[in-house]
PLY file of the C-alpha trace (Angstrom):
ply
format ascii 1.0
element vertex 435
property float x
property float y
property float z
element edge 434
property int vertex1
property int vertex2
end_header
28.86 -37.43 26.07
30.11 -34.34 24.19
28.44 -35.60 21.04
25.18 -36.11 22.93
25.30 -32.54 24.33
26.04 -31.20 20.87
23.09 -33.14 19.42
20.70 -31.89 22.13
21.90 -28.31 21.68
21.52 -28.48 17.93
18.05 -30.00 18.29
16.96 -27.22 20.64
18.38 -24.60 18.32
16.50 -26.04 15.36
13.28 -26.16 17.36
13.54 -22.43 17.99
14.36 -21.89 14.34
11.16 -23.74 13.53
12.63 -26.85 11.84
11.17 -29.21 14.47
7.89 -29.33 16.35
6.50 -31.36 19.22
3.87 -33.81 17.99
1.39 -34.23 20.85
-0.16 -37.34 19.29
3.17 -39.15 18.97
4.56 -37.63 22.15
7.90 -36.73 20.57
9.74 -34.08 18.59
9.40 -34.58 14.84
10.79 -32.81 11.82
8.34 -30.43 10.19
7.75 -31.04 6.50
9.67 -28.63 4.24
9.74 -26.03 7.02
12.94 -24.55 5.59
10.69 -22.71 3.12
7.68 -22.08 5.29
6.52 -19.41 2.82
5.08 -22.24 0.69
2.43 -22.95 3.33
1.59 -19.27 3.90
1.25 -18.56 0.18
-0.74 -21.73 -0.46
-3.15 -20.89 2.38
-3.62 -17.39 1.00
-4.31 -18.83 -2.47
-6.89 -21.21 -1.02
-8.58 -19.11 1.69
-8.19 -15.84 -0.18
-6.36 -12.61 0.48
-8.18 -10.09 2.69
-10.21 -12.94 4.17
-10.64 -12.97 7.95
-11.12 -16.75 7.93
-7.34 -17.27 7.81
-6.88 -15.95 11.35
-10.10 -17.46 12.64
-9.28 -20.97 11.44
-5.60 -21.01 12.42
-6.23 -20.50 16.14
-4.78 -23.27 18.24
-2.27 -24.47 15.64
1.38 -24.32 16.63
2.59 -25.21 13.16
1.71 -23.58 9.85
2.19 -26.90 8.03
-0.31 -28.68 10.30
-2.80 -25.89 9.72
-2.27 -26.16 5.96
-2.76 -29.94 6.03
-6.09 -29.55 7.84
-7.20 -26.92 5.33
-6.11 -29.20 2.47
-8.31 -31.96 3.87
-11.20 -29.49 4.40
-11.59 -30.38 8.06
-13.19 -27.04 8.93
-16.98 -26.94 8.81
-17.08 -23.20 8.06
-14.87 -23.40 4.96
-16.85 -22.27 1.92
-17.48 -24.49 -1.07
-15.14 -22.37 -3.20
-12.39 -22.65 -0.59
-12.76 -26.43 -0.47
-12.58 -26.62 -4.26
-9.36 -24.59 -4.28
-7.93 -26.72 -1.46
-8.44 -29.80 -3.63
-7.22 -28.30 -6.91
-4.23 -26.21 -5.76
-1.05 -27.90 -4.57
1.99 -26.82 -2.62
3.85 -26.98 -5.93
1.57 -24.22 -7.21
2.55 -22.04 -4.26
6.21 -22.85 -4.77
5.91 -21.94 -8.46
4.39 -18.58 -7.50
7.26 -17.91 -5.09
9.75 -18.74 -7.86
7.94 -16.37 -10.21
8.15 -13.64 -7.56
11.90 -14.20 -7.34
12.20 -13.90 -11.13
10.18 -10.65 -11.06
12.21 -9.33 -8.10
9.14 -9.41 -5.88
9.73 -10.15 -2.20
7.32 -12.56 -0.51
6.87 -11.28 3.05
4.96 -13.50 5.47
3.45 -12.39 8.77
6.25 -13.99 10.82
9.06 -12.22 8.96
11.00 -9.55 10.83
10.58 -7.12 7.92
6.76 -7.42 8.06
5.52 -3.91 9.09
4.99 -3.89 12.85
2.06 -1.45 12.77
0.19 -3.76 10.43
0.67 -6.73 12.76
-1.44 -5.01 15.39
-4.49 -4.45 13.17
-7.64 -6.62 13.29
-7.12 -8.42 9.95
-3.50 -8.13 8.78
-2.56 -9.71 5.44
-0.91 -13.11 6.05
1.32 -12.46 3.03
2.54 -9.26 1.39
4.18 -9.02 -2.02
6.71 -6.18 -2.25
8.91 -4.57 -4.88
11.58 -2.37 -3.34
12.54 -1.77 0.29
9.69 -2.70 2.64
11.92 -1.65 5.54
11.12 2.03 4.96
7.71 1.43 6.57
9.34 0.75 9.93
9.89 4.45 10.77
7.79 6.71 12.96
6.47 9.20 10.37
4.21 7.35 7.96
1.50 9.47 6.33
-1.22 7.90 4.17
-2.54 10.32 1.55
-6.09 10.03 0.22
-7.78 11.98 -2.57
-9.76 11.98 -5.79
-8.56 10.73 -9.16
-9.83 13.93 -10.83
-8.46 16.76 -8.67
-8.46 20.49 -9.37
-5.24 22.48 -9.78
-5.41 23.69 -6.16
-5.50 20.12 -4.83
-2.72 18.94 -7.17
-0.48 21.76 -5.94
-1.38 20.98 -2.32
-0.58 17.27 -2.82
2.80 17.89 -4.47
3.85 20.65 -2.07
2.71 19.05 1.18
4.10 15.62 0.35
7.41 17.07 -0.85
7.74 19.01 2.42
6.77 15.96 4.50
9.34 13.83 2.66
11.98 16.50 3.26
11.28 16.23 6.98
11.70 12.46 6.94
8.11 11.28 6.53
7.20 8.28 4.38
4.23 9.02 2.13
1.90 6.09 1.43
-0.72 6.20 -1.32
-3.00 3.85 -3.24
-1.11 4.45 -6.49
-4.14 5.68 -8.43
-4.32 8.65 -10.81
-4.86 12.16 -9.49
-3.94 12.95 -5.89
-2.08 9.64 -5.34
0.19 10.23 -8.33
0.75 13.91 -7.46
1.75 12.94 -3.92
4.29 10.41 -5.19
5.67 12.94 -7.70
6.18 15.44 -4.89
8.09 12.86 -2.84
10.26 11.77 -5.78
11.09 15.40 -6.56
12.71 15.59 -3.11
14.49 12.25 -3.57
12.16 10.85 -0.92
11.08 7.24 -0.52
7.38 6.79 -1.33
5.29 3.68 -0.65
2.42 2.62 -2.89
-0.17 0.07 -1.79
-1.76 -1.38 -4.91
-5.44 -2.28 -4.96
-4.69 -4.95 -7.56
-2.01 -7.57 -8.06
1.72 -6.89 -7.89
2.10 -8.39 -11.40
-0.46 -6.04 -12.98
0.76 -4.38 -16.18
0.36 -0.85 -14.77
3.07 -1.54 -12.20
5.42 -0.90 -15.12
4.26 2.74 -15.40
7.06 5.26 -14.93
5.92 6.62 -11.56
5.45 3.15 -10.09
8.79 1.98 -11.48
10.47 4.90 -9.71
8.56 4.06 -6.55
9.83 0.47 -6.63
13.37 1.76 -7.21
13.44 4.41 -4.47
10.71 3.21 -2.13
8.37 0.23 -2.18
5.36 -1.16 -4.07
3.07 -3.38 -1.99
0.07 -5.61 -2.57
-1.60 -8.54 -0.87
-2.51 -9.84 -4.33
-0.77 -11.31 -7.35
-2.65 -12.47 -10.42
-2.68 -15.88 -8.68
-3.75 -14.72 -5.21
-7.36 -13.54 -5.49
-10.69 -14.79 -4.27
-13.14 -12.06 -5.15
-13.36 -8.74 -6.96
-10.73 -6.33 -5.71
-12.20 -4.48 -2.77
-10.83 -1.01 -2.12
-12.21 -1.28 1.39
-9.77 -4.17 1.89
-6.92 -2.08 0.54
-7.86 0.86 2.75
-7.65 -1.25 5.90
-3.96 -1.82 5.05
-3.43 1.80 3.99
-4.53 2.97 7.44
-2.78 0.09 9.21
0.60 1.07 7.77
0.45 4.74 8.72
0.64 7.02 11.75
-1.86 9.52 10.32
-4.18 9.97 7.34
-4.18 13.09 5.15
-7.19 13.92 2.94
-6.52 16.37 0.11
-9.70 16.40 -2.00
-12.88 14.38 -1.57
-16.49 14.72 -2.67
-19.32 13.86 -0.29
-19.73 10.44 -1.95
-16.01 9.70 -2.30
-14.96 6.09 -1.77
-11.87 7.45 -0.07
-13.97 8.48 2.93
-14.06 4.80 3.78
-10.56 5.35 5.18
-12.10 7.32 8.05
-13.72 4.16 9.41
-10.40 2.36 9.48
-8.55 5.38 10.87
-11.01 5.66 13.75
-10.80 1.94 14.52
-6.99 2.10 14.62
-6.82 5.46 16.42
-5.03 7.14 13.49
-5.32 10.96 13.50
-7.04 12.42 10.43
-5.85 15.62 8.75
-7.59 17.47 5.96
-6.55 20.19 3.51
-9.12 23.05 3.80
-11.44 23.45 0.77
-10.47 25.98 -1.89
-14.14 26.92 -2.19
-16.70 26.10 0.50
-19.50 26.21 -2.09
-17.82 23.79 -4.52
-19.25 20.25 -4.33
-15.79 18.82 -5.05
-14.80 19.68 -1.47
-17.91 18.56 0.44
-16.15 15.48 1.76
-13.42 17.65 3.27
-16.02 19.99 4.71
-17.71 17.12 6.53
-14.40 15.80 7.81
-13.50 19.19 9.25
-16.98 19.59 10.78
-16.55 16.25 12.52
-13.21 17.09 14.06
-10.49 16.37 11.50
-7.37 18.48 11.99
-6.90 21.14 9.26
-3.63 20.73 7.35
-1.79 23.94 6.45
1.78 22.66 6.09
4.16 19.78 6.72
5.66 21.17 9.92
2.21 21.96 11.28
1.01 18.41 10.50
4.00 16.75 12.17
3.87 19.22 15.06
0.20 18.51 15.72
0.94 14.81 15.53
3.59 15.18 18.18
6.72 14.47 16.17
8.22 17.92 16.63
6.69 19.16 19.89
5.66 16.01 21.74
2.00 17.12 21.75
-0.49 14.24 21.65
-3.10 14.37 18.91
-6.61 13.77 20.12
-8.56 10.85 18.70
-11.79 12.02 17.08
-14.96 10.01 16.59
-16.28 10.18 13.01
-19.85 8.93 12.89
-21.61 8.25 9.58
-19.85 11.03 7.70
-20.93 9.75 4.31
-24.62 9.55 5.26
-24.55 13.03 6.83
-26.53 11.95 9.89
-26.75 14.59 12.58
-27.45 13.69 16.17
-26.17 14.67 19.56
-23.45 12.03 19.54
-22.04 13.43 16.28
-22.27 17.04 17.35
-19.86 16.41 20.20
-16.66 14.77 19.03
-15.68 11.82 21.15
-12.15 12.80 22.16
-9.92 10.18 23.72
-8.72 12.78 26.25
-12.19 14.14 26.94
-13.02 14.62 30.62
-9.53 13.50 31.67
-8.81 15.12 35.00
-5.34 16.66 35.06
-3.24 16.49 38.19
-2.58 19.91 39.73
0.67 19.52 41.59
0.38 23.02 43.03
-2.12 21.73 45.63
-1.40 19.21 48.39
-4.09 16.88 47.03
-2.70 17.05 43.52
0.85 16.49 44.73
-0.31 13.48 46.73
-2.06 12.01 43.68
1.01 12.68 41.54
3.31 10.92 44.00
0.84 8.06 44.28
0.86 7.53 40.50
4.64 7.77 40.39
5.07 5.06 43.03
2.97 2.15 41.87
2.91 -1.05 43.86
3.37 -3.72 41.17
3.66 -6.65 43.53
1.33 -9.45 42.52
1.18 -8.35 38.88
2.14 -10.58 35.98
5.13 -9.68 33.84
2.83 -8.48 31.07
0.81 -6.32 33.47
4.03 -4.79 34.85
5.16 -4.04 31.32
1.87 -2.24 30.55
1.96 -0.25 33.82
5.56 0.83 33.25
4.65 1.97 29.73
1.65 3.99 30.95
3.74 5.45 33.76
6.31 6.64 31.23
4.04 7.72 28.36
0.81 8.75 30.11
-2.50 8.21 28.33
-2.28 5.70 25.46
-4.74 4.04 23.11
-5.14 0.25 23.13
-3.39 -0.09 19.76
-0.49 2.10 20.90
0.03 -0.12 23.95
-0.01 -3.26 21.80
2.43 -1.76 19.30
4.85 -0.48 21.95
4.88 -3.72 23.97
4.71 -5.99 20.87
1.95 -7.96 22.59
-1.17 -9.06 20.60
-4.14 -6.69 20.96
-6.39 -9.43 22.38
-3.88 -10.22 25.14
-3.35 -6.53 25.93
-7.13 -6.09 26.20
-7.38 -8.99 28.65
-4.56 -7.64 30.83
-6.00 -4.11 30.77
-9.36 -5.47 31.92
-7.64 -7.19 34.86
-5.69 -4.03 35.70
-8.91 -1.98 35.53
-10.66 -4.35 37.94
-7.69 -4.06 40.29
-7.94 -0.29 40.19
-4.45 0.04 38.69
-5.56 1.46 35.35
-8.37 3.81 34.32
-10.21 3.27 31.06
-11.04 6.45 29.12
-13.45 7.03 26.20
-12.17 5.78 22.85
-10.31 2.72 24.23
-7.57 4.84 25.81
-6.00 4.05 29.19
-3.97 5.77 31.92
-2.72 4.90 35.38
0 1
1 2
2 3
3 4
4 5
5 6
6 7
7 8
8 9
9 10
10 11
11 12
12 13
13 14
14 15
15 16
16 17
17 18
18 19
19 20
20 21
21 22
22 23
23 24
24 25
25 26
26 27
27 28
28 29
29 30
30 31
31 32
32 33
33 34
34 35
35 36
36 37
37 38
38 39
39 40
40 41
41 42
42 43
43 44
44 45
45 46
46 47
47 48
48 49
49 50
50 51
51 52
52 53
53 54
54 55
55 56
56 57
57 58
58 59
59 60
60 61
61 62
62 63
63 64
64 65
65 66
66 67
67 68
68 69
69 70
70 71
71 72
72 73
73 74
74 75
75 76
76 77
77 78
78 79
79 80
80 81
81 82
82 83
83 84
84 85
85 86
86 87
87 88
88 89
89 90
90 91
91 92
92 93
93 94
94 95
95 96
96 97
97 98
98 99
99 100
100 101
101 102
102 103
103 104
104 105
105 106
106 107
107 108
108 109
109 110
110 111
111 112
112 113
113 114
114 115
115 116
116 117
117 118
118 119
119 120
120 121
121 122
122 123
123 124
124 125
125 126
126 127
127 128
128 129
129 130
130 131
131 132
132 133
133 134
134 135
135 136
136 137
137 138
138 139
139 140
140 141
141 142
142 143
143 144
144 145
145 146
146 147
147 148
148 149
149 150
150 151
151 152
152 153
153 154
154 155
155 156
156 157
157 158
158 159
159 160
160 161
161 162
162 163
163 164
164 165
165 166
166 167
167 168
168 169
169 170
170 171
171 172
172 173
173 174
174 175
175 176
176 177
177 178
178 179
179 180
180 181
181 182
182 183
183 184
184 185
185 186
186 187
187 188
188 189
189 190
190 191
191 192
192 193
193 194
194 195
195 196
196 197
197 198
198 199
199 200
200 201
201 202
202 203
203 204
204 205
205 206
206 207
207 208
208 209
209 210
210 211
211 212
212 213
213 214
214 215
215 216
216 217
217 218
218 219
219 220
220 221
221 222
222 223
223 224
224 225
225 226
226 227
227 228
228 229
229 230
230 231
231 232
232 233
233 234
234 235
235 236
236 237
237 238
238 239
239 240
240 241
241 242
242 243
243 244
244 245
245 246
246 247
247 248
248 249
249 250
250 251
251 252
252 253
253 254
254 255
255 256
256 257
257 258
258 259
259 260
260 261
261 262
262 263
263 264
264 265
265 266
266 267
267 268
268 269
269 270
270 271
271 272
272 273
273 274
274 275
275 276
276 277
277 278
278 279
279 280
280 281
281 282
282 283
283 284
284 285
285 286
286 287
287 288
288 289
289 290
290 291
291 292
292 293
293 294
294 295
295 296
296 297
297 298
298 299
299 300
300 301
301 302
302 303
303 304
304 305
305 306
306 307
307 308
308 309
309 310
310 311
311 312
312 313
313 314
314 315
315 316
316 317
317 318
318 319
319 320
320 321
321 322
322 323
323 324
324 325
325 326
326 327
327 328
328 329
329 330
330 331
331 332
332 333
333 334
334 335
335 336
336 337
337 338
338 339
339 340
340 341
341 342
342 343
343 344
344 345
345 346
346 347
347 348
348 349
349 350
350 351
351 352
352 353
353 354
354 355
355 356
356 357
357 358
358 359
359 360
360 361
361 362
362 363
363 364
364 365
365 366
366 367
367 368
368 369
369 370
370 371
371 372
372 373
373 374
374 375
375 376
376 377
377 378
378 379
379 380
380 381
381 382
382 383
383 384
384 385
385 386
386 387
387 388
388 389
389 390
390 391
391 392
392 393
393 394
394 395
395 396
396 397
397 398
398 399
399 400
400 401
401 402
402 403
403 404
404 405
405 406
406 407
407 408
408 409
409 410
410 411
411 412
412 413
413 414
414 415
415 416
416 417
417 418
418 419
419 420
420 421
421 422
422 423
423 424
424 425
425 426
426 427
427 428
428 429
429 430
430 431
431 432
432 433
433 434
């Protein structure tokens, strides 16, 4: 009897660890193939479907096991798999993925899959997170609350170089983690400023983690003191490197985005689209010369509501790290095309038209007491969790709710819709919510 109890307990423990799954066809618990190194399946799927490809998340819906999903991809059972994906599914084997993982170990590159605890939590709550990240250094530094992504030109002027080094050094001194794309110019100056303060920079590479330039001195120091990241190796690619794909991660990892120098046609302005979608505040160093075309991108950002950046403390204070003030979410509409219409002239603030409670009047006091005493009877556990969070924090964006509760964005959206219909929650412009 004791042996039986021990066997059942061990089996249950292994099921939670992921070594066993319930096979609905056979109607019993079966051992999952090679699940002890589940990274093999994740890496193989990324090699076949491609990094930065939304099809990974679309196709895997409904699968409780990564190995079952991989087997169905290997057999090309999905009608919307491309011809190139099917060819890779037939030519690449699990041994190829295992060999890549072994190479990563030899190169001291960490293979971080979506289910790992060290996978950055902010990134998990973005629309298309990388299934696999390849990291050199300490990926854990991205788990703090002061992550600033820095964006700028590769050919900056002296004013912008000084601003990048000084601002990023000051931010690092105050505990912020600076994230850049690792390119020449502003990116390199920002990392140099952080390293000068013995800070811990993070660099998100647009190319593979095994690229030769990762051996450059600045990047070597970054891997030693901070972290180098990429969703690519020289074996994990499926198309030309897209900096738009990299920028989605750059904004997904951060709490705010800081622009230091950008022309009107700068590719870096693409970050604004991702920042708006993820409700990341945008800061911008004021132009050194309003007539200089090198700063026209900054000028447009500031015209459309970006927060001017004058110093590290001011940036963190406006963000709310030092004073608790909430930064307003601004709507950036077609900045690069310079379209002007009524919608663009009035920034779409997430706190716009929010009626504040005046507790000095009987009506306001009544409304305040009403919001403080919420009847949560009849609500699901998830709905209660959301209401308690809003009661404590006040107005929050959809992504902030998902990140704080660690509930998928789609599920949070469904519950918020139900709470809105029940009159428990009020939806505000910009996908923000309050009780």
